[in-house]
A tleap script that builds the chain and sets N, CA, C and O, in Angstrom:
source leaprc.protein.ff14SB
mol = sequence {
  NMET SER ASP PRO VAL THR LEU ARG LEU ARG
  LEU LEU PHE GLY ASP ARG LEU VAL PHE GLY
  PRO GLY LYS GLY GLU LEU LEU ALA ARG ILE
  ALA GLU THR GLY SER ILE ALA ALA ALA GLY
  ARG ALA MET GLY MET SER TYR ARG ARG ALA
  TRP ALA LEU VAL GLU GLU MET ASN ALA THR
  PHE ARG ALA PRO LEU VAL ILE SER ALA ARG
  GLY GLY ALA GLY GLY GLY GLY ALA SER LEU
  THR ALA GLU GLY GLN GLU VAL LEU ALA ALA
  TYR ARG ALA ILE LEU GLN ALA VAL GLU THR
  ALA THR ALA PRO GLN VAL ALA GLN ILE ALA
  ALA LEU LEU GLY ASP MET SER ALA GLN CLYS
}
set mol.1.N position { -2.822 3.316 -26.636 }
set mol.1.CA position { -3.653 4.432 -24.893 }
set mol.1.C position { -2.682 5.288 -24.366 }
set mol.1.O position { -1.922 4.684 -23.608 }
set mol.2.N position { -2.450 6.393 -24.486 }
set mol.2.CA position { -1.038 6.831 -23.707 }
set mol.2.C position { -1.383 7.343 -21.709 }
set mol.2.O position { -0.975 7.896 -20.688 }
set mol.3.N position { -2.253 6.718 -22.270 }
set mol.3.CA position { -2.236 6.859 -20.145 }
set mol.3.C position { -2.566 5.562 -19.318 }
set mol.3.O position { -3.538 4.809 -19.376 }
set mol.4.N position { -1.177 5.543 -18.346 }
set mol.4.CA position { -1.448 4.402 -17.833 }
set mol.4.C position { -2.560 3.639 -16.678 }
set mol.4.O position { -3.164 4.127 -15.723 }
set mol.5.N position { -2.538 2.656 -17.067 }
set mol.5.CA position { -3.367 1.952 -15.880 }
set mol.5.C position { -3.184 1.556 -14.854 }
set mol.5.O position { -2.471 0.638 -14.448 }
set mol.6.N position { -4.156 2.585 -14.123 }
set mol.6.CA position { -3.563 2.234 -13.061 }
set mol.6.C position { -5.350 1.207 -12.018 }
set mol.6.O position { -6.483 1.579 -11.711 }
set mol.7.N position { -4.234 -0.627 -11.811 }
set mol.7.CA position { -5.673 -0.766 -11.149 }
set mol.7.C position { -4.857 -0.603 -9.522 }
set mol.7.O position { -3.756 -0.201 -9.144 }
set mol.8.N position { -6.635 -1.409 -8.574 }
set mol.8.CA position { -6.178 -0.117 -6.850 }
set mol.8.C position { -7.333 -1.687 -6.003 }
set mol.8.O position { -8.550 -1.804 -5.860 }
set mol.9.N position { -6.283 -2.502 -5.681 }
set mol.9.CA position { -7.625 -4.055 -5.505 }
set mol.9.C position { -7.124 -3.702 -3.808 }
set mol.9.O position { -6.104 -3.115 -3.445 }
set mol.10.N position { -8.020 -4.173 -3.124 }
set mol.10.CA position { -8.626 -3.834 -2.285 }
set mol.10.C position { -8.956 -5.439 -1.793 }
set mol.10.O position { -9.362 -6.329 -2.540 }
set mol.11.N position { -8.560 -5.610 0.230 }
set mol.11.CA position { -7.842 -7.282 0.011 }
set mol.11.C position { -9.747 -6.864 1.304 }
set mol.11.O position { -9.833 -5.866 2.019 }
set mol.12.N position { -10.749 -7.824 1.190 }
set mol.12.CA position { -11.667 -8.063 2.361 }
set mol.12.C position { -12.073 -8.609 2.482 }
set mol.12.O position { -12.678 -9.045 1.503 }
set mol.13.N position { -12.285 -9.326 3.872 }
set mol.13.CA position { -12.385 -10.655 4.246 }
set mol.13.C position { -13.609 -11.018 4.875 }
set mol.13.O position { -13.348 -11.427 6.006 }
set mol.14.N position { -14.796 -11.047 4.647 }
set mol.14.CA position { -16.171 -10.779 5.329 }
set mol.14.C position { -16.425 -8.913 4.272 }
set mol.14.O position { -16.379 -8.476 3.123 }
set mol.15.N position { -16.704 -8.413 5.810 }
set mol.15.CA position { -16.886 -7.544 5.544 }
set mol.15.C position { -15.224 -6.212 5.492 }
set mol.15.O position { -14.943 -5.157 4.924 }
set mol.16.N position { -14.800 -6.837 6.128 }
set mol.16.CA position { -13.781 -6.455 6.494 }
set mol.16.C position { -12.542 -5.793 5.751 }
set mol.16.O position { -11.926 -6.684 5.166 }
set mol.17.N position { -11.906 -4.439 5.550 }
set mol.17.CA position { -11.474 -4.483 4.977 }
set mol.17.C position { -9.396 -4.561 5.258 }
set mol.17.O position { -8.754 -3.557 5.564 }
set mol.18.N position { -9.014 -5.395 5.134 }
set mol.18.CA position { -7.416 -6.237 5.573 }
set mol.18.C position { -6.683 -5.983 4.758 }
set mol.18.O position { -5.634 -6.603 4.935 }
set mol.19.N position { -6.653 -4.955 3.333 }
set mol.19.CA position { -5.791 -4.909 3.253 }
set mol.19.C position { -4.962 -3.623 2.292 }
set mol.19.O position { -3.846 -3.679 2.808 }
set mol.20.N position { -4.893 -2.776 1.463 }
set mol.20.CA position { -5.775 -2.086 -0.178 }
set mol.20.C position { -4.426 -0.855 -0.217 }
set mol.20.O position { -3.835 -0.105 0.561 }
set mol.21.N position { -4.424 -1.159 -1.367 }
set mol.21.CA position { -2.879 -0.036 -1.851 }
set mol.21.C position { -3.128 1.325 -1.170 }
set mol.21.O position { -3.216 2.208 -2.023 }
set mol.22.N position { -3.234 1.663 -0.239 }
set mol.22.CA position { -2.767 2.762 1.360 }
set mol.22.C position { -1.219 2.357 2.117 }
set mol.22.O position { -0.043 2.711 2.199 }
set mol.23.N position { -2.431 1.115 2.687 }
set mol.23.CA position { -1.678 0.040 3.373 }
set mol.23.C position { -0.322 -0.409 2.868 }
set mol.23.O position { 0.818 -0.603 3.292 }
set mol.24.N position { -0.762 -0.450 2.165 }
set mol.24.CA position { 0.294 -1.367 0.886 }
set mol.24.C position { 1.552 -0.842 1.014 }
set mol.24.O position { 2.488 -1.468 1.512 }
set mol.25.N position { 1.678 1.117 0.273 }
set mol.25.CA position { 2.100 1.792 -0.267 }
set mol.25.C position { 2.948 2.842 1.260 }
set mol.25.O position { 3.898 3.594 1.045 }
set mol.26.N position { 2.321 2.636 2.714 }
set mol.26.CA position { 1.840 2.756 4.019 }
set mol.26.C position { 3.608 2.284 4.768 }
set mol.26.O position { 4.416 2.971 5.393 }
set mol.27.N position { 3.647 0.490 4.227 }
set mol.27.CA position { 4.160 -0.264 4.272 }
set mol.27.C position { 5.660 0.029 3.854 }
set mol.27.O position { 6.566 0.350 4.623 }
set mol.28.N position { 5.738 -0.135 2.559 }
set mol.28.CA position { 7.023 -0.158 1.586 }
set mol.28.C position { 7.142 1.790 1.501 }
set mol.28.O position { 7.818 2.079 0.514 }
set mol.29.N position { 6.748 2.843 2.136 }
set mol.29.CA position { 7.574 3.198 2.114 }
set mol.29.C position { 8.395 3.579 3.967 }
set mol.29.O position { 9.325 4.376 4.085 }
set mol.30.N position { 7.830 2.876 5.080 }
set mol.30.CA position { 7.386 2.624 5.806 }
set mol.30.C position { 9.284 2.234 5.876 }
set mol.30.O position { 10.037 2.814 6.659 }
set mol.31.N position { 9.681 1.299 5.013 }
set mol.31.CA position { 10.633 0.080 4.899 }
set mol.31.C position { 11.628 1.275 3.957 }
set mol.31.O position { 12.796 1.009 4.240 }
set mol.32.N position { 11.622 1.458 3.805 }
set mol.32.CA position { 12.034 2.906 2.289 }
set mol.32.C position { 13.196 3.730 3.871 }
set mol.32.O position { 14.392 3.533 4.089 }
set mol.33.N position { 11.935 4.850 4.872 }
set mol.33.CA position { 12.547 5.599 5.088 }
set mol.33.C position { 12.787 5.193 6.647 }
set mol.33.O position { 13.125 6.071 7.441 }
set mol.34.N position { 12.601 3.809 7.082 }
set mol.34.CA position { 12.998 4.006 8.471 }
set mol.34.C position { 12.148 4.776 9.165 }
set mol.34.O position { 12.685 5.330 10.124 }
set mol.35.N position { 10.528 5.100 8.950 }
set mol.35.CA position { 9.866 5.773 10.106 }
set mol.35.C position { 8.442 6.700 9.538 }
set mol.35.O position { 8.165 7.615 8.762 }
set mol.36.N position { 7.925 5.953 10.313 }
set mol.36.CA position { 6.328 5.827 10.225 }
set mol.36.C position { 5.967 7.599 10.163 }
set mol.36.O position { 4.815 7.729 9.747 }
set mol.37.N position { 6.514 8.737 10.408 }
set mol.37.CA position { 6.272 10.103 9.748 }
set mol.37.C position { 6.221 9.931 8.695 }
set mol.37.O position { 5.287 9.840 7.898 }
set mol.38.N position { 7.826 9.841 8.578 }
set mol.38.CA position { 8.594 10.444 7.056 }
set mol.38.C position { 7.434 9.321 5.700 }
set mol.38.O position { 7.013 9.509 4.559 }
set mol.39.N position { 7.346 8.159 6.770 }
set mol.39.CA position { 6.112 7.074 5.368 }
set mol.39.C position { 5.114 7.834 5.957 }
set mol.39.O position { 4.312 6.902 5.892 }
set mol.40.N position { 4.469 8.709 6.473 }
set mol.40.CA position { 3.102 9.398 6.452 }
set mol.40.C position { 3.150 10.709 6.206 }
set mol.40.O position { 2.011 11.134 6.401 }
set mol.41.N position { 3.978 11.723 5.829 }
set mol.41.CA position { 4.700 12.860 5.276 }
set mol.41.C position { 5.172 12.727 3.874 }
set mol.41.O position { 5.560 13.683 3.203 }
set mol.42.N position { 5.123 11.565 3.485 }
set mol.42.CA position { 5.669 11.362 1.623 }
set mol.42.C position { 4.607 10.572 1.102 }
set mol.42.O position { 4.838 9.912 0.089 }
set mol.43.N position { 3.298 10.523 1.711 }
set mol.43.CA position { 1.924 9.692 1.187 }
set mol.43.C position { 0.875 11.515 0.923 }
set mol.43.O position { 0.168 11.969 0.023 }
set mol.44.N position { 1.237 11.895 1.957 }
set mol.44.CA position { 0.417 13.223 2.626 }
set mol.44.C position { -0.654 13.066 3.906 }
set mol.44.O position { -1.708 13.592 4.263 }
set mol.45.N position { -0.304 12.665 4.089 }
set mol.45.CA position { -0.512 11.317 5.392 }
set mol.45.C position { 0.114 12.835 6.642 }
set mol.45.O position { 1.053 13.631 6.656 }
set mol.46.N position { -1.253 12.483 7.635 }
set mol.46.CA position { -0.692 12.823 9.513 }
set mol.46.C position { -0.231 11.583 9.935 }
set mol.46.O position { -0.530 10.405 9.738 }
set mol.47.N position { 0.805 12.373 10.742 }
set mol.47.CA position { 1.063 10.779 11.939 }
set mol.47.C position { 0.218 10.817 12.317 }
set mol.47.O position { 0.103 9.719 12.862 }
set mol.48.N position { -0.537 11.286 12.460 }
set mol.48.CA position { -2.056 10.324 13.334 }
set mol.48.C position { -2.452 9.786 13.021 }
set mol.48.O position { -3.127 8.866 13.484 }
set mol.49.N position { -2.158 10.190 11.802 }
set mol.49.CA position { -3.515 8.830 10.536 }
set mol.49.C position { -2.606 7.423 10.343 }
set mol.49.O position { -2.873 6.232 10.510 }
set mol.50.N position { -1.357 8.177 9.892 }
set mol.50.CA position { -0.993 6.597 9.587 }
set mol.50.C position { -0.422 6.272 10.698 }
set mol.50.O position { 0.707 6.134 10.226 }
set mol.51.N position { -0.276 6.011 11.925 }
set mol.51.CA position { 0.310 5.906 13.162 }
set mol.51.C position { -1.202 4.403 13.078 }
set mol.51.O position { -1.206 3.190 13.288 }
set mol.52.N position { -1.892 5.082 12.803 }
set mol.52.CA position { -3.397 4.873 13.278 }
set mol.52.C position { -3.852 3.501 12.899 }
set mol.52.O position { -4.583 2.617 13.348 }
set mol.53.N position { -2.556 3.882 11.155 }
set mol.53.CA position { -3.468 2.331 10.582 }
set mol.53.C position { -2.324 1.850 11.082 }
set mol.53.O position { -2.454 1.134 12.075 }
set mol.54.N position { -0.979 2.080 10.584 }
set mol.54.CA position { -0.082 1.594 11.467 }
set mol.54.C position { -0.355 -0.232 12.599 }
set mol.54.O position { -0.106 -1.429 12.453 }
set mol.55.N position { -1.209 0.993 13.995 }
set mol.55.CA position { -1.985 0.412 14.736 }
set mol.55.C position { -2.985 -0.445 14.618 }
set mol.55.O position { -3.376 -1.152 15.547 }
set mol.56.N position { -3.627 -0.438 13.079 }
set mol.56.CA position { -4.620 -0.790 12.925 }
set mol.56.C position { -3.734 -2.191 11.902 }
set mol.56.O position { -4.403 -3.208 12.083 }
set mol.57.N position { -3.090 -2.357 11.401 }
set mol.57.CA position { -2.227 -3.343 10.262 }
set mol.57.C position { -1.633 -4.490 11.579 }
set mol.57.O position { -1.297 -5.666 11.443 }
set mol.58.N position { -1.665 -3.578 12.944 }
set mol.58.CA position { 0.022 -4.963 13.944 }
set mol.58.C position { -1.767 -5.185 14.879 }
set mol.58.O position { -1.709 -5.644 16.020 }
set mol.59.N position { -2.765 -4.938 14.465 }
set mol.59.CA position { -3.851 -5.081 15.512 }
set mol.59.C position { -4.483 -6.861 14.746 }
set mol.59.O position { -4.562 -7.906 15.392 }
set mol.60.N position { -4.890 -6.649 13.027 }
set mol.60.CA position { -5.237 -7.218 12.338 }
set mol.60.C position { -4.941 -8.550 12.342 }
set mol.60.O position { -5.791 -9.432 12.470 }
set mol.61.N position { -3.365 -8.794 12.161 }
set mol.61.CA position { -2.431 -9.766 11.556 }
set mol.61.C position { -2.553 -10.226 12.966 }
set mol.61.O position { -2.989 -9.606 13.936 }
set mol.62.N position { -1.767 -12.244 12.836 }
set mol.62.CA position { -1.617 -12.802 14.354 }
set mol.62.C position { 0.144 -11.394 14.373 }
set mol.62.O position { 0.595 -10.943 15.426 }
set mol.63.N position { 0.398 -11.245 13.757 }
set mol.63.CA position { 1.709 -11.141 14.424 }
set mol.63.C position { 1.844 -9.549 13.972 }
set mol.63.O position { 1.141 -9.188 13.027 }
set mol.64.N position { 2.637 -8.674 14.548 }
set mol.64.CA position { 2.888 -7.201 14.257 }
set mol.64.C position { 3.332 -7.142 12.876 }
set mol.64.O position { 3.855 -8.202 12.534 }
set mol.65.N position { 3.300 -6.280 11.997 }
set mol.65.CA position { 3.427 -5.931 10.663 }
set mol.65.C position { 4.957 -4.462 10.931 }
set mol.65.O position { 5.943 -4.487 10.195 }
set mol.66.N position { 4.862 -3.801 11.618 }
set mol.66.CA position { 5.830 -2.931 12.065 }
set mol.66.C position { 5.912 -3.014 13.718 }
set mol.66.O position { 5.189 -3.426 14.624 }
set mol.67.N position { 7.648 -2.173 13.545 }
set mol.67.CA position { 7.908 -2.114 14.715 }
set mol.67.C position { 8.673 -0.418 14.386 }
set mol.67.O position { 9.195 0.184 13.448 }
set mol.68.N position { 8.259 -0.154 16.082 }
set mol.68.CA position { 8.706 0.441 15.833 }
set mol.68.C position { 9.637 1.366 18.186 }
set mol.68.O position { 9.364 1.456 19.383 }
set mol.69.N position { 10.542 1.652 17.278 }
set mol.69.CA position { 11.337 2.517 18.766 }
set mol.69.C position { 11.189 4.016 18.780 }
set mol.69.O position { 11.322 4.864 17.898 }
set mol.70.N position { 10.900 4.073 19.947 }
set mol.70.CA position { 10.795 5.476 20.726 }
set mol.70.C position { 11.872 6.839 20.154 }
set mol.70.O position { 12.818 6.279 19.600 }
set mol.71.N position { 12.020 7.994 20.104 }
set mol.71.CA position { 12.851 9.550 19.224 }
set mol.71.C position { 13.772 9.665 20.693 }
set mol.71.O position { 13.634 9.158 21.806 }
set mol.72.N position { 14.572 10.408 20.210 }
set mol.72.CA position { 15.759 10.582 21.955 }
set mol.72.C position { 16.723 10.776 21.126 }
set mol.72.O position { 16.826 11.059 19.932 }
set mol.73.N position { 17.553 10.526 22.178 }
set mol.73.CA position { 19.337 10.740 22.029 }
set mol.73.C position { 19.866 9.221 20.683 }
set mol.73.O position { 20.780 9.253 19.860 }
set mol.74.N position { 19.406 8.700 20.811 }
set mol.74.CA position { 19.920 7.208 20.594 }
set mol.74.C position { 18.445 7.260 18.840 }
set mol.74.O position { 18.297 6.118 18.405 }
set mol.75.N position { 17.743 8.140 18.198 }
set mol.75.CA position { 17.222 8.517 17.749 }
set mol.75.C position { 15.656 6.938 18.220 }
set mol.75.O position { 15.402 6.101 19.086 }
set mol.76.N position { 15.127 7.459 16.946 }
set mol.76.CA position { 13.776 6.473 16.741 }
set mol.76.C position { 13.434 5.472 15.501 }
set mol.76.O position { 14.135 5.032 14.591 }
set mol.77.N position { 12.385 5.338 15.764 }
set mol.77.CA position { 12.161 4.442 13.784 }
set mol.77.C position { 11.689 3.707 13.872 }
set mol.77.O position { 11.745 3.148 14.968 }
set mol.78.N position { 11.123 3.309 13.148 }
set mol.78.CA position { 10.276 1.742 12.050 }
set mol.78.C position { 10.560 0.981 10.861 }
set mol.78.O position { 10.847 1.204 9.685 }
set mol.79.N position { 10.291 -0.423 11.946 }
set mol.79.CA position { 10.611 -1.095 10.373 }
set mol.79.C position { 9.886 -2.000 10.071 }
set mol.79.O position { 8.920 -2.375 10.736 }
set mol.80.N position { 10.371 -2.598 8.729 }
set mol.80.CA position { 8.526 -3.984 8.834 }
set mol.80.C position { 9.004 -5.647 9.896 }
set mol.80.O position { 9.641 -6.644 10.238 }
set mol.81.N position { 8.846 -5.495 9.895 }
set mol.81.CA position { 9.121 -7.059 10.302 }
set mol.81.C position { 7.977 -7.959 9.324 }
set mol.81.O position { 7.013 -7.799 8.576 }
set mol.82.N position { 9.201 -9.433 10.166 }
set mol.82.CA position { 8.474 -10.886 8.467 }
set mol.82.C position { 7.414 -10.378 8.373 }
set mol.82.O position { 6.990 -9.769 7.390 }
set mol.83.N position { 6.953 -10.541 9.226 }
set mol.83.CA position { 5.398 -10.538 8.301 }
set mol.83.C position { 5.185 -9.418 7.804 }
set mol.83.O position { 4.395 -9.454 6.860 }
set mol.84.N position { 5.802 -7.868 8.215 }
set mol.84.CA position { 5.632 -7.394 6.889 }
set mol.84.C position { 6.104 -6.953 6.036 }
set mol.84.O position { 5.887 -5.858 5.517 }
set mol.85.N position { 7.114 -8.063 5.652 }
set mol.85.CA position { 7.713 -7.698 4.722 }
set mol.85.C position { 6.597 -8.351 3.793 }
set mol.85.O position { 5.967 -7.740 2.929 }
set mol.86.N position { 6.457 -9.727 4.125 }
set mol.86.CA position { 5.600 -10.853 4.179 }
set mol.86.C position { 4.500 -10.856 3.222 }
set mol.86.O position { 4.224 -11.416 2.161 }
set mol.87.N position { 3.757 -9.640 4.365 }
set mol.87.CA position { 1.690 -9.484 3.221 }
set mol.87.C position { 3.111 -8.392 2.412 }
set mol.87.O position { 4.184 -8.940 2.157 }
set mol.88.N position { 3.016 -7.707 2.270 }
set mol.88.CA position { 4.433 -6.320 1.005 }
set mol.88.C position { 4.374 -7.354 0.530 }
set mol.88.O position { 3.318 -7.970 0.673 }
set mol.89.N position { 5.322 -7.886 -0.121 }
set mol.89.CA position { 5.332 -9.582 -0.778 }
set mol.89.C position { 4.410 -10.078 -1.092 }
set mol.89.O position { 4.452 -10.808 -2.082 }
set mol.90.N position { 3.369 -9.916 -0.481 }
set mol.90.CA position { 2.080 -10.989 -1.222 }
set mol.90.C position { 1.465 -9.733 -1.517 }
set mol.90.O position { 0.616 -10.161 -2.299 }
set mol.91.N position { 1.300 -8.735 -1.481 }
set mol.91.CA position { 0.397 -8.370 -1.972 }
set mol.91.C position { 1.000 -7.883 -3.257 }
set mol.91.O position { 0.688 -8.430 -4.315 }
set mol.92.N position { 1.876 -6.849 -3.218 }
set mol.92.CA position { 2.575 -7.077 -4.638 }
set mol.92.C position { 2.860 -8.135 -5.554 }
set mol.92.O position { 2.738 -8.002 -6.772 }
set mol.93.N position { 3.121 -8.861 -5.166 }
set mol.93.CA position { 3.011 -10.673 -6.310 }
set mol.93.C position { 1.463 -10.606 -6.653 }
set mol.93.O position { 1.150 -10.799 -7.827 }
set mol.94.N position { 0.109 -10.251 -5.377 }
set mol.94.CA position { -0.702 -9.581 -6.104 }
set mol.94.C position { -1.401 -9.504 -7.536 }
set mol.94.O position { -2.206 -10.085 -8.264 }
set mol.95.N position { -0.478 -8.294 -7.444 }
set mol.95.CA position { -1.071 -6.635 -8.049 }
set mol.95.C position { 0.140 -6.960 -8.976 }
set mol.95.O position { 1.119 -6.252 -9.210 }
set mol.96.N position { -0.080 -7.859 -9.315 }
set mol.96.CA position { 1.149 -7.977 -10.053 }
set mol.96.C position { 0.624 -9.056 -11.288 }
set mol.96.O position { 0.494 -8.770 -12.478 }
set mol.97.N position { 0.347 -10.455 -10.597 }
set mol.97.CA position { -0.234 -11.341 -11.147 }
set mol.97.C position { -2.106 -11.244 -11.604 }
set mol.97.O position { -2.842 -12.119 -12.060 }
set mol.98.N position { -2.389 -9.796 -11.239 }
set mol.98.CA position { -3.677 -9.474 -11.979 }
set mol.98.C position { -3.544 -8.685 -12.158 }
set mol.98.O position { -4.259 -8.105 -11.342 }
set mol.99.N position { -2.783 -7.529 -13.079 }
set mol.99.CA position { -2.085 -6.681 -13.328 }
set mol.99.C position { -2.135 -7.686 -15.737 }
set mol.99.O position { -2.497 -7.483 -16.896 }
set mol.100.N position { -1.400 -8.720 -14.741 }
set mol.100.CA position { -0.669 -10.057 -16.082 }
set mol.100.C position { -2.151 -10.880 -16.716 }
set mol.100.O position { -2.376 -11.481 -17.767 }
set mol.101.N position { -2.899 -10.592 -15.627 }
set mol.101.CA position { -3.338 -11.629 -16.713 }
set mol.101.C position { -4.748 -10.711 -17.133 }
set mol.101.O position { -5.201 -10.898 -18.262 }
set mol.102.N position { -5.627 -9.448 -15.976 }
set mol.102.CA position { -6.328 -9.114 -17.452 }
set mol.102.C position { -5.893 -8.226 -18.763 }
set mol.102.O position { -6.724 -7.722 -19.518 }
set mol.103.N position { -4.362 -8.096 -18.940 }
set mol.103.CA position { -3.706 -7.110 -19.724 }
set mol.103.C position { -4.589 -7.444 -20.789 }
set mol.103.O position { -4.801 -6.373 -21.358 }
set mol.104.N position { -5.285 -8.440 -21.429 }
set mol.104.CA position { -5.693 -8.451 -22.145 }
set mol.104.C position { -7.290 -7.629 -22.691 }
set mol.104.O position { -7.726 -7.064 -23.695 }
set mol.105.N position { -7.896 -8.120 -20.882 }
set mol.105.CA position { -8.966 -7.497 -21.215 }
set mol.105.C position { -8.507 -5.336 -21.090 }
set mol.105.O position { -8.714 -4.904 -22.224 }
set mol.106.N position { -8.260 -4.722 -20.602 }
set mol.106.CA position { -8.256 -3.686 -19.582 }
set mol.106.C position { -7.373 -2.650 -21.574 }
set mol.106.O position { -7.545 -1.459 -21.836 }
set mol.107.N position { -6.717 -3.477 -22.309 }
set mol.107.CA position { -6.155 -3.572 -23.991 }
set mol.107.C position { -7.703 -3.095 -24.204 }
set mol.107.O position { -8.018 -1.911 -24.082 }
set mol.108.N position { -8.367 -3.822 -24.436 }
set mol.108.CA position { -10.056 -4.479 -24.833 }
set mol.108.C position { -10.567 -3.270 -24.150 }
set mol.108.O position { -10.837 -2.686 -25.199 }
set mol.109.N position { -10.812 -2.676 -23.508 }
set mol.109.CA position { -11.693 -1.367 -22.505 }
set mol.109.C position { -10.829 -0.134 -23.773 }
set mol.109.O position { -11.291 0.563 -24.676 }
set mol.110.N position { -9.268 -0.374 -23.189 }
set mol.110.CA position { -9.054 0.369 -23.427 }
set mol.110.C position { -9.347 1.785 -25.010 }
set mol.110.O position { -9.574 2.942 -25.363 }
set mol.111.N position { -9.003 -0.057 -25.460 }
set mol.111.CA position { -9.419 0.240 -27.051 }
set mol.111.C position { -10.997 0.676 -27.591 }
set mol.111.O position { -11.435 0.676 -28.741 }
set mol.112.N position { -11.482 0.942 -26.664 }
set mol.112.CA position { -12.808 1.220 -27.011 }
set mol.112.C position { -13.238 2.720 -26.327 }
set mol.112.O position { -14.381 2.979 -26.705 }
set mol.113.N position { -12.830 3.532 -25.660 }
set mol.113.CA position { -12.001 4.312 -24.476 }
set mol.113.C position { -12.647 5.908 -26.202 }
set mol.113.O position { -12.260 5.945 -27.370 }
set mol.114.N position { -13.323 6.538 -25.707 }
set mol.114.CA position { -13.223 7.803 -26.468 }
set mol.114.C position { -12.148 8.882 -26.008 }
set mol.114.O position { -11.492 8.835 -24.968 }
set mol.115.N position { -12.092 10.018 -27.146 }
set mol.115.CA position { -11.087 10.452 -26.210 }
set mol.115.C position { -10.923 11.707 -25.492 }
set mol.115.O position { -11.116 12.922 -25.453 }
set mol.116.N position { -10.369 10.492 -24.862 }
set mol.116.CA position { -10.905 11.383 -23.261 }
set mol.116.C position { -9.932 13.631 -22.635 }
set mol.116.O position { -10.254 14.321 -21.669 }
set mol.117.N position { -8.844 13.939 -23.736 }
set mol.117.CA position { -8.467 14.658 -23.244 }
set mol.117.C position { -8.717 16.088 -23.922 }
set mol.117.O position { -7.914 16.998 -24.126 }
set mol.118.N position { -9.921 16.007 -24.171 }
set mol.118.CA position { -11.168 16.581 -23.867 }
set mol.118.C position { -11.440 17.429 -22.520 }
set mol.118.O position { -11.394 18.543 -21.998 }
set mol.119.N position { -11.766 16.030 -22.347 }
set mol.119.CA position { -12.464 16.122 -20.552 }
set mol.119.C position { -10.977 17.639 -19.595 }
set mol.119.O position { -11.149 18.530 -18.763 }
set mol.120.N position { -10.141 17.304 -20.106 }
set mol.120.CA position { -8.783 18.182 -18.907 }
set mol.120.C position { -9.395 18.958 -18.998 }
set mol.120.O position { -9.137 20.018 -18.428 }
savepdb mol mol.pdb
quit
């Protein structure tokens, strides 16, 4: 199989989407860049949308996942709290476990695929 397989996992508690690929990537990019705005830009997301997701995550969990400081002379920024780091690490571990556990079945499905290059 030449095309990589992407598994996208969303965690729903009841009917509430609590965490998924977008929030996971946003947390990872905030950790990398130290900025909610830069993280959103890197994802092609508006500043407003990135802030809304951060506020949603901070309200959903017992403790905030992201802390931020306003800009100004000293500069602003954002970082993950210990809880944010824990949630991101746990989500990444779940993804890795799912990829490992499902590899044989994914390979089985991939072997049954037709030639998809004609569809491009």
